[in-house]
N, C-alpha and C positions, 0 to 999 in steps of 0.2 A: 136583726134576728139571724141566728146561725143558719148556714145552708145545710140541707140534708145531704146524705151521701150521694144521692142521685144528682142533686144540684151541683155539688162540687165536681162530679165527673163531667156534667154538661159544660161547666165553665171551662174545664181543661180542654175539651173538644173545641169549644167555640173560639178560644184565643188563637190557635193556629189557623182556623178557617178565616178569622178576621185578618190575620196577617197576610194571607194569600190574597184576600180580596183587596187589601191595601197595596199589594204589589212588592212587599218585602218578606223575605224569609232568611233568617240567619243561617250560614253554612254550618252544619253540625261539626263540632271540634272532635278530636280523637277520643275514642272511648277509653275511659279509665279502667283498664283491665285489672283484674285482681292478681295479686302476687301470692302464690302458694309456697309455703316452706315445708320440705319433707326431709326427714332425717337421712343422713348418709349412713348406710350400714357399715358396722365394723365387722371384722372377721369373727366368726363363731369360736375360732381357736383362741382368741385374745379377748375374753369377757372383760367389759368395763374399760376398754382401752381409751375411751374419751368420756368426759363429763356428759351426762345425758343431754341430748338436743344441742350440744355445743357446735356440732359439724352438720350443716344442712345444705340442701340445694334450694335456691330460690328460683321459681319457674313462673312464667307469665306468657300469654299469647302475644304480648307486645314487647319487643326489645326496648322501645323507648320507656315504657312504664317500668320495666325491670331496672333500667339504668336510673330513672328517677327514684325508685325505691331505694337503691343503693346510696344515692346522693342524700336522700332524707335520713338514711341510717348512719350517714357519716362514714361509709366503707368504700374503699376503692372498687371501681367497676372496669373490667378489662374485656373489651370486646372480642379479644382473641381467645378468651376462655368461655364464651357463650356457646352452650351446646345447642345445635340446631335440631329441629324436629317439629312434632305437632306444637310444642312450646319451646320458648327460649328459656334456658336454664343456666344459672351461674352459681358457682359454689359460694356458700354464705357462711363466713366465720368471723366472729367477733373476738379479738385477742383477749386472752385471760386478763391481762393488765393493760388497759388502753395506754398507748404512748410508751410502752416498754421498749427499751432499746439495749440489746445485749452489748456487754463491754467487748470491744475488739481486742485482739492479741497485742495491739500497739500499746495499750494502756499499762502502766507499771503494776506489778503485782503488789497487793497490800496484805492479803490474807490467804492462807492455804489450809485446806482440810484434808486429812487422810484417815484411813480406817486401820484399826489394829485389834488383834486378839488380845484379850485381857492377860492370859498367862504369858504370852510372848512379850507383852509390854513390861511385865515384871522382870523379864529376862533380858531387857533391852541393854545393849552395850554398844560402844562406838564401833565394834566389829560388825561389818555388813556380810551376811551370809546368803545374800542373793534373793531374799524374800522381801515382802512389801515394806515392813517396819524398818528393816536394816537399810533398804535402799533409800527410803524417805529420810531416815536419820542421817545417812551419809550426805544426801543432797542438802539438808538443812544445815549441817555442819560446815558446808562450803559457802553458804550464803552469809555474808557479814552485815547486810542491811537488816535492821529488825523488822520482823514480820509477826503478825498475829497468826498463831498456829493452833488449829483445832484438831484434836485427836478423837475420833469417834470410836467408842468401845463400850461394851456392856460389862459394868463393874460386877465382879464376883468375889472380890476381896475387900478388905478394910481400906478406907481412904489413905491413911499414912503410907501403906505399902506403894501405892501409886504415885504418891508425892516423892517418895524416895526414888522410885524408877525415873520419874521426870527429871529430878536433879542429876541422876546418874547419866542420862542420855543427853540432856540439853542444858545442864547447869552452866556450862562454859560458852553457851552460845548467846547471842543478843536477843533471841526470840522470846515472845510472850506466849507460853504454851498453856493451853486450857483443855482439860478432858471434857469431852461432851458425850452425854449418854446416847448410845445408839438406838436403844429401845428394843433390840432383838439380840438374842444370844449369838446367832450366826453371823459371823463377820462377812463383809462384802467389800473387797478391795477397791473396786472401780469407781471411786468417788467422782471422777470426771463425768460419769454417766448420769449423775443425778444432781448436779449443781451448775447452774448457768447464772452468772452475775450480770447486773446491768443497772439501769436507772430508768425511773418513771416519774410521774407527777408526785408519787408518794415518797420520793427520794430514792436511796439506795434500795435496790430490789433484787432478790435472789429467786430465780424461777427453779422449781423442782417438778419432775414429771408427774402426771396423773397416776400412773402406775409404773412399776419398775418390773419389766418382763425379762429382759436380757435373753430373749429367745426361748423362754421356758414359761408357760402360762401359770404354773404353780408358784413362780417366784413373786407374783403380784401380791399374793396373800402373805408369803414369808416376809417380804421386806416392806409391807404396808406400815408396820410400827415404826420403822426407821423414817419413812417419809412423814408420819405423823409427828414424831419427835423433832424433826427439823422444822416442821411448820410452826412450833412453839416460838421460834425466833420471829420478832416482829417484821424483820426484813424479808421473810420467806413467803412465797405465794406458790400454792399448788397449781400447776398448769392444768388446763382443760384437756390437754393431749398427752399421751405417752410418748416418750422419745428417749434417746440415749445420746448423752452429751458428747461422747467420743465421735459421734457421726455428724456433729454440728460444730463448725469452727467459724470464727468471724475475724475479719480485719477491716481497717479503713481502706477505701479504694486508693491505690497508689497514685492514681491520676486525678482523684477528687477527694481529698481527705474528709470532706463533709459527708461523704456517703459511706454506709456500712454495707460490706459484702458478706453474705452468708455462703459457706461451702458445706454442702450436705451430701449424705449418701442415702442409700435406699433400704437400710436394714430395718427401719421401723415402718416402712410403707405397708407391709402386710397387716399390721396391727389395726390401722384404721383407714388406710388410703388405697386399698386394693380397687375400689370402684371409682377412684379418681384418676384422671389422666395424670402423666407425669408433671405437666404444667400446673395442674390444679393442686396437686400435692405440694409443689414448690411454692405456690401462692400462699397456701395456708401457713407454711413454715415461715415465710417472709413476714407475714402479718403478725404471727405469734411473737417473733423475735426482733421486730422492728428494722428488717433489712431493706435496703434500697435496691439491691441486686443480688442475684444468686447464681452459684456455679454448681452444677451437678457432677459430683465426683463419685457416684455410685458405681458398683460393679467392678471396682479395682482392689478393694481390700475389705476386711470385716468392718472397719470403721474409717472415717476420713483421716483420723489422726494416725492411722497405719500407713497412709499414703502421703501425707504432707505435714510439714511443720513450718510455721512462719517466722521469719526474723524481720520484724517490722522495720528496723533501721537498716536500710539497704536499698530498697526493700528487697528481701530474698525469700525463696521458698525451697526448702529441702524436700526433694521429691523422691519417693521410694520406687525404685526400678528393679523388678525381679531379675535375678541372675541364675543361670544354670551353666553347667560345664566348667565350674570352678574347681579344678582338681586340688589346688592348694587348700581350699576349704574342706573338701572331702577328706584329704589326708590328716588335716588338723582334727577333724571329727573322730577319726579312728584313733589317732594318737591320744587325744584327751580321754577317751574311754579306756584305752589300755592302761594308762597311768592311774586311773581313778579306781579301777576294780580291785577287789581284794581276792586273795587266792591265786590259783594257777591261771595264767593268761589264757583266755579262750582262743583256741586255734583258729576259729572263724575270723577273729579280729586280725590275727597275724596274716591269714590268707587275704583279707581285704586290703591291708596295708601293702602287701606285695602286688596285688592286682592293680591298685591305684598308682603304684610307683613304676609300673612297666612302661616302656616307651610308647606302647599304643594300647592303652587300657581298653578292655572289652566290655561295653556297657551290659551286655547279656550276662557275662560272668559276674560282674559286680552286682547286678540285680539278684542273681541266684544266691550270692553269698549274703546279701542283706536279708533276704527271705529266710535263709537259714539262721542268721543271727537272731532274727525276731522269734523264731521258734525256741531258741536256746536262752533268751534274755532272762526268763523267769528264774533261772538258776544263778544268775549273776548277782553280786552285791558290791556296794561301794566299801572301800577301805575306811575304817574308823580308828580312832585312838584305842589301842588294845587295853589300856588301863582305865578307860573312862567308866566302865561298868563297875569295876572294883572300887573306884574312888566314890562314885554315886552311892553304892551300896554302903560304904563306910559312913558317908555323910548322913544317910537316912538312919543308920543305926545310932549315930551320935545325936541326931536331932529328935528322933522318935524311938528311944530305947524300949518302951513298953507298948508300942503300937504295931500291929501287923500292917496297917495301911498308913502311909505318911503322905498321902497325896490329895487330901481334901483341901478346900481353899485356905483354911487356917494354917495347915501344915506346909502348903506351898510357900506361903509368906515366910514361915520359919526357916525353911530351906534356903530361900533367896537371901535372907538376912545372914544366915550362918556362913555361906560361901557363894557370894553373887556370881563370881566368875565360873565356878563349877556348875551352878544352877543353870546359868545361861548356856554353857556348852551342852549340858544334858538335854535341855528343852529343844535346842536347835538340832541336835543329833537324832532325837525321836522324830522331829518333823521331817528331816531329810530322809530318814528310813522310809517314811510314808511316801515320799516323792520319788524314791529310787527308780521304779519302773517307768514312771512317766519321764524322768530325765533321760534314761537309756533309750526309750522309744523316741524321744525328741532328737537325739543324736542320730539315730538310724533314719529318721524322716529326713533330716538335713542332708544326710549323705545320699539317700535315694533321690532327693530333689535335684542334685547336680548331675544326674544321668537322665533326667527327663527334659523334654523340650518345652520351653514356655509357649503356651498357646498363642496362636497368631492374633486372635481377637484381643487378648490382654495386651500384647505389644502394641497393637494399633491404637487401642483406646488410651494407653498410657501416653503415647506420642501426641494424640489429639488433646489430652488434658495438659500436658506440658506446654503445648502451643497456646492453649487458652490462658494458662497462668502467665505466660510471657506476654500475651496481648494485654493482659491487665496491667502490666508494668513491673512484674516480678523478675528478678534474676533468678533462674531456676538452677539449682545445684543438685545433680542427680547422685543419688546414694544407693548402693547396692542393697537389695533386699533378698533374703534367703526364704522364699515362700515355699511351703511344703504342701499346700492344698489347692494347687492349680490344676494338677492332672487328675487327682482323686481326692475324695473326702478324707480329711484328717481331723483329729481331735484338737488340733491347734493350728494356727495360720503360718507359723514360722517366725523368723526374726525380721522386725522392722526397726532399724536404727533411727528413723525419723519419728518414731513414737517417743518424742523427747520433751523434756521440761526446760523451757526457755525462761530464765530469770535474769533480767537485765542483760548482761553481755555474756553470761554463761550458758552454754547449750549442754544440758545434762542428757547423755544418750545411754541407753541400756547396753550392758556388756553380757554376752552369753557365757563367755569363758573359753575362747578358742585361741588363746595365746597370741602369737605374733601376727596371725592372719587378721585377727580383729584389730590389733594395734595398728597395723599398716592401714586399714580402713580409716581409723580415727585420725591418723596423722595426715592422710590425703585429704580427708574432709576438712580438718582444721585449717589446711593451707588454702582451702577454697572459700572460706567464710568471709563475709564483709569485714572490713577493718574494725577491730575492737572486739569482735566475738572470739570465743575460744571453746573448744570441745572439752567436756569433762565426762569421761566414761564412768558409769556407776554399775557395779555388779548387780545384775538383776535376772539370773537365770531362772529362778523359780517363779519370778513374775512373768517372764516370757512364756514358759511352758503352760501357764494358765491363761493364755490368750490376751496378754496385756503388755503394757510398756510403762515407762515412767510417766507419760502424759496421762495414761488411764488412771494412775494412782491418785491423782491430785484433783481436788475441787479448788478451783482458782477464783478469787475475788479480787477484782482489780479496782 
């Protein structure tokens, strides 16, 4: 007969009393404390920076139970990450793709993606005018090993027009070029920031960020269609985290090639990691990308790829070291502007040239003249082909004799077919006119940076990180960087020649356009490279002034 509730309670009391009477009592084991998971708050400035509940803290009164919980969940537990207090807490993150391991820079390149404006693509020619498409076209024409090339753009013209443009730009190259729909009209050059390739149990895997902010919260909505379109590829998985790929680089450990090393910056930490310690932030990144070791390179450049570029066969690391007081560079900046401007030569540039050429240049006087030049630059314009407007007007009259407007999508194709060279020259001249003031401002920024002192904390941290890279086993090759945002906030960070694209033995470096001064840097650098490597300068002025470099432009699949 079943016991009543009172009877069951009496039995529970009687058993321990009987045990005491018989002289034996089991020593109580450790209490199985509960583990509570709480969401790690992301910044209110960056809504939706992580997949909901992807990033949490696991807390328990017992460190042992906390460790057992992580063991049962199949996640690494690090006692050095345990937060002490009323409860023991450990950051809890399950990788988006279990077992994902990012491809190291050591692996050979197999596929490359880059972004292009649709109209500019129709005007594509082997001539590189320093913008993203021209720079990438020039790079690909120097690579003789066949690659799969994906061009991300939003088609606004008929397909045959793009086929003709592809043949014109890449018809004599060995590459397999395919146009891929971007899903958003606004183009975004920095493909490196949203593509990280690797491998997992599912095979070849390409990780893309949860949201693409690039320092502006509104970008997340603007570029969400881009990430959605990329996700249609079976290889692509959307990460639980928002990140920027230029701030994440990977190599094999030079001393233990079986281990993957992550080099990361701190640019995305405000998105979702402000409440995490630096080591917790690092731990989450290591889990997401399958790294065995991590090196913090934050605080030195906008992104890690502005500070270092790896040459695996060496192994060597090109490291960007800020330089000031370079009067040769300052004079080259002034001379470049003087030769490019149209009309009467600005007297302030003449005065700057003389001030910089004096036996003892006066920094205060140079700073005054730069300030004056900034006030006058709105009236300056670059020299253009005087006959370009007339030739373009004649082309429009010939192609569209009965139309007032000859610039809709269909007419653009007709113009390109009628005279592809003139069409290409016109498109790029219009774009350059839009960039004029930005280009002038960049020259003045470079000039002013050479009369400023590099902050001591930047120099010290640079030395520390060079020593850390050397301790890993890399030969460090120092490369001068002309940074313009160290003393005061600028709209662009300046020139980093290590924001380079390494393909096999060719090191494609961005060229700003400062003549012999830059050529001398490239010759010196070429002589310091490990045997077999060579420097290939690529005109990229309009890429550089938009806060990028050649590495930024490319999504690399290895």
